[in-house]
C-alpha positions as CSV (number, residue, x, y, z in Angstrom):
1,M,35.3,3.9,-4.5
2,G,37.9,2.5,-1.6
3,D,35.3,2.4,1.3
4,F,33.8,-0.6,-1.0
5,F,36.8,-1.9,-0.1
6,P,38.2,-1.3,2.8
7,A,41.5,-2.3,4.3
8,G,42.1,-5.2,6.6
9,I,41.7,-5.1,9.9
10,F,42.4,-8.4,10.9
11,G,43.3,-11.1,7.8
12,D,44.6,-10.6,4.4
13,V,41.6,-9.0,2.2
14,S,43.8,-8.8,-0.8
15,T,42.5,-10.8,-4.0
16,G,43.0,-14.5,-3.4
17,S,43.5,-14.6,0.2
18,W,40.9,-17.4,2.2
19,F,40.3,-15.1,5.0
20,G,40.7,-11.7,6.1
21,F,37.9,-9.0,7.9
22,D,37.6,-5.6,6.9
23,R,35.3,-2.7,7.9
24,I,32.3,-4.0,5.8
25,M,32.5,-7.6,7.0
26,M,32.0,-5.6,10.6
27,V,29.0,-3.7,9.8
28,R,27.8,-6.9,8.4
29,L,28.6,-8.2,12.3
30,I,27.2,-5.2,13.7
31,V,23.9,-5.7,12.3
32,V,23.5,-9.2,12.2
33,V,23.6,-8.7,16.5
34,L,21.2,-5.6,16.4
35,L,18.8,-7.3,14.1
36,L,18.3,-10.1,16.5
37,L,18.9,-8.2,19.5
38,L,16.0,-6.1,18.3
39,L,13.7,-8.9,17.2
40,W,14.0,-10.5,20.8
41,L,13.3,-7.6,22.7
42,G,10.1,-7.1,20.9
43,T,9.3,-10.7,21.0
44,R,11.0,-11.7,24.7
45,K,7.5,-11.1,26.7
46,A,5.0,-12.0,23.9
47,T,1.4,-11.2,25.0
48,L,-2.2,-12.1,23.6
49,I,-2.5,-7.9,23.7
50,P,1.5,-7.3,22.3
51,G,3.0,-3.9,23.6
52,R,4.6,-1.4,21.3
53,G,7.5,-3.5,20.4
54,Q,6.0,-6.7,19.4
55,N,3.8,-5.2,17.6
56,I,6.2,-3.4,15.0
57,V,7.8,-7.4,15.0
58,E,4.3,-8.3,14.1
59,M,3.6,-6.0,11.8
60,G,6.7,-6.9,10.0
61,L,5.9,-10.8,9.5
62,D,2.7,-9.5,9.1
63,F,3.4,-7.3,5.8
64,V,5.7,-10.4,4.6
65,R,3.8,-13.2,5.2
66,V,0.5,-11.7,3.8
67,Q,1.3,-8.5,1.3
68,I,3.9,-11.1,-0.2
69,A,4.3,-15.0,0.4
70,E,0.4,-15.3,0.9
71,Q,0.1,-12.4,-2.2
72,I,2.0,-14.4,-4.6
73,L,1.7,-18.2,-3.8
74,G,-1.4,-18.5,-2.0
75,K,-2.1,-19.0,1.7
76,E,-1.5,-22.3,1.1
77,R,1.8,-23.3,-0.9
78,A,3.7,-20.0,0.8
79,K,3.6,-21.5,4.5
80,P,7.0,-24.3,3.9
81,Y,8.8,-20.5,2.5
82,I,7.5,-17.5,5.1
83,A,10.2,-18.1,7.1
84,M,13.0,-18.1,4.6
85,L,11.6,-15.0,3.1
86,T,10.6,-13.0,6.5
87,T,14.6,-13.8,7.0
88,I,15.5,-12.2,3.6
89,F,13.5,-9.2,4.1
90,F,14.8,-8.3,7.3
91,A,18.1,-9.3,6.3
92,V,18.3,-7.1,3.3
93,L,16.5,-4.2,5.4
94,A,18.8,-4.3,8.3
95,M,22.1,-4.3,5.9
96,N,20.4,-1.2,3.8
97,L,19.8,0.9,6.5
98,A,23.3,0.7,7.9
99,G,24.3,2.9,5.2
100,V,22.1,6.1,6.8
101,I,23.4,4.9,10.6
102,P,25.9,6.8,11.7
103,F,29.0,5.6,12.8
104,L,28.7,2.6,10.5
105,N,27.9,4.3,7.2
106,I,27.7,2.2,4.8
107,A,25.3,-0.8,3.4
108,G,26.2,-4.3,4.3
109,T,25.4,-4.6,0.7
110,S,27.1,-2.9,-0.8
111,R,29.3,-5.1,-1.9
112,V,28.6,-7.8,-4.1
113,G,29.2,-11.0,-1.7
114,L,26.2,-10.6,0.5
115,P,23.6,-9.9,-2.7
116,L,25.5,-12.7,-4.1
117,V,25.0,-15.5,-1.3
118,L,20.9,-14.5,-1.1
119,A,20.5,-14.6,-4.1
120,L,22.2,-17.9,-4.8
121,W,20.0,-19.1,-2.0
122,V,16.9,-18.5,-3.8
123,L,18.1,-19.8,-6.7
124,V,18.6,-23.4,-4.6
125,T,15.1,-23.2,-3.1
126,Y,12.9,-22.5,-6.0
127,L,15.4,-25.2,-7.9
128,A,14.6,-27.7,-5.2
129,A,10.6,-26.9,-4.8
130,G,10.0,-26.8,-8.0
131,V,11.8,-30.3,-8.4
132,K,10.6,-31.7,-5.8
133,K,7.2,-31.0,-6.8
134,H,7.3,-32.0,-10.3
135,G,10.4,-33.9,-10.7
136,V,13.1,-33.2,-12.8
137,G,12.0,-34.1,-15.9
138,K,9.1,-32.3,-15.2
139,Y,10.0,-29.2,-13.7
140,L,12.5,-29.1,-16.5
141,M,10.6,-29.5,-18.9
142,T,8.0,-26.9,-17.9
143,Q,10.8,-24.5,-17.1
144,L,12.9,-24.8,-20.8
145,F,9.9,-25.5,-23.1
146,P,6.9,-22.9,-22.5
147,P,3.8,-25.3,-24.1
148,G,2.2,-23.8,-27.1
149,V,5.5,-22.6,-29.2
150,P,5.9,-24.3,-32.2
151,W,8.7,-27.0,-31.8
152,P,11.5,-25.1,-34.3
153,A,10.9,-22.3,-32.2
154,Y,12.3,-23.6,-28.8
155,V,16.0,-24.2,-31.0
156,L,15.9,-20.4,-29.8
157,I,13.8,-20.1,-26.7
158,T,15.1,-23.1,-24.8
159,P,18.9,-21.6,-24.4
160,I,17.6,-18.3,-23.2
161,E,15.0,-19.5,-21.0
162,A,18.1,-21.9,-19.7
163,L,19.4,-18.9,-18.8
164,Q,16.8,-17.0,-17.4
165,V,16.4,-19.4,-15.0
166,F,19.7,-20.7,-13.6
167,I,21.6,-17.2,-14.4
168,L,19.7,-14.0,-15.0
169,R,17.3,-14.2,-12.4
170,P,19.9,-14.6,-9.3
171,A,22.3,-12.2,-11.2
172,T,19.6,-9.3,-11.5
173,L,18.2,-9.9,-7.8
174,T,22.3,-9.4,-6.8
175,V,23.2,-6.9,-9.0
176,R,19.6,-4.7,-8.7
177,L,20.4,-4.9,-4.8
178,L,23.8,-4.2,-5.3
179,A,23.9,-1.3,-7.5
180,N,21.5,0.0,-5.4
181,M,23.0,0.7,-2.3
182,M,26.4,1.4,-3.9
183,A,25.1,4.3,-5.8
184,G,23.4,5.7,-2.5
185,H,26.2,5.5,-0.8
186,L,28.2,7.5,-3.5
187,M,25.0,10.3,-3.4
188,L,25.9,10.4,0.1
189,A,29.6,11.2,0.4
190,L,29.4,13.5,-2.8
191,T,27.0,15.4,-0.8
192,F,27.9,15.7,2.3
193,A,31.6,16.1,1.4
194,A,31.0,19.0,-0.8
195,T,29.3,20.5,2.7
196,H,32.8,19.8,4.2
197,F,34.6,20.9,1.2
198,L,32.7,24.4,0.9
199,L,32.7,25.2,4.8
200,L,36.1,24.8,5.3
201,E,37.9,25.4,1.9
202,G,35.9,27.1,0.0
203,G,36.6,31.5,-0.3
204,G,33.7,34.0,-0.2
205,L,30.4,33.6,-1.0
206,V,31.2,30.2,-2.4
207,K,30.6,28.7,1.0
208,L,26.9,30.2,1.0
209,A,26.3,26.9,-1.7
210,A,27.4,24.8,1.4
211,P,23.6,24.6,3.1
212,L,22.6,23.6,-0.5
213,T,24.8,20.7,-0.5
214,F,24.0,19.9,3.6
215,A,20.0,20.1,2.3
216,G,20.8,17.9,-0.5
217,G,22.6,15.2,1.6
218,I,19.7,15.2,3.9
219,F,17.5,14.6,0.9
220,V,19.1,11.8,-0.4
221,T,19.4,10.1,2.9
222,L,15.5,10.1,3.6
223,F,15.8,8.8,-0.2
224,E,18.0,6.4,0.7
225,V,15.9,5.0,3.8
226,F,13.0,4.9,1.1
227,V,14.9,2.6,-1.4
228,A,16.0,0.6,1.2
229,V,12.8,-0.4,2.4
230,L,12.0,-0.7,-1.2
231,Q,14.6,-2.9,-1.9
232,A,14.1,-5.1,0.9
233,Y,10.6,-5.6,-0.4
234,I,11.6,-5.9,-4.0
235,F,14.0,-8.9,-3.1
236,A,11.4,-10.6,-1.1
237,L,8.8,-10.2,-3.5
238,L,10.8,-11.7,-6.5
239,A,12.2,-14.3,-4.9
240,S,8.1,-15.4,-4.1
241,I,7.5,-14.8,-7.6
242,Y,10.7,-17.1,-8.6
243,L,9.4,-19.5,-6.0
244,N,5.6,-19.3,-7.8
245,F,7.4,-19.9,-10.9
246,A,8.8,-23.4,-10.3
247,L,5.7,-24.4,-8.8
248,E,3.3,-23.7,-11.3
249,E,2.1,-26.1,-14.0
250,E,3.2,-23.9,-16.8
251,H,4.4,-20.6,-16.7
């Protein structure tokens, strides 16, 4: 668990301090630089007939635009939010994949700060979108007072809807991403630590179990790559769904 709360490289990372820089923050910074560099290299010589790098970038952009944004919001309504959803998808994907990159070895999303910031960005965006389209009063009515429900039931339903709109949606975005990345790191650490222990400190036939734990570590690594992609997709997809809820007349 200490991997999630490393010592500070500089500054003070203790609770209550106003600034500190540790290994996870360094990993996040490296990932941002690498992501921007790869996107720049892939598009710096953009042509009508794309090369390999440009083609990969365009496939990613088209995936977010078509399979997430336009699939949920529709072609016209998606336009103002494609940049945001694309940024979220690529940022989450890159930060997640840091957990299986040698010498980084931990996801930038495996501590709560970054998932929470992204979730709050989604919250502010869909609230602003709903208010812009409907006005404050009508937006709150459509979100907190579902049509077709007997008025006495609103005593129970409206607090639940308010909790969902303002708390549960960003909370579930945060916790889902954080928990998956923490669990993946712990599984990788356990399998490879077991391999190290069995090879160097195990006695007799116990050493024969080391290849099994190593194979388990390889499997967990591949599974972690799958989870990294899946969680980026789910985060962007849910952001689109919440935007759609805010823009719909009824939900």
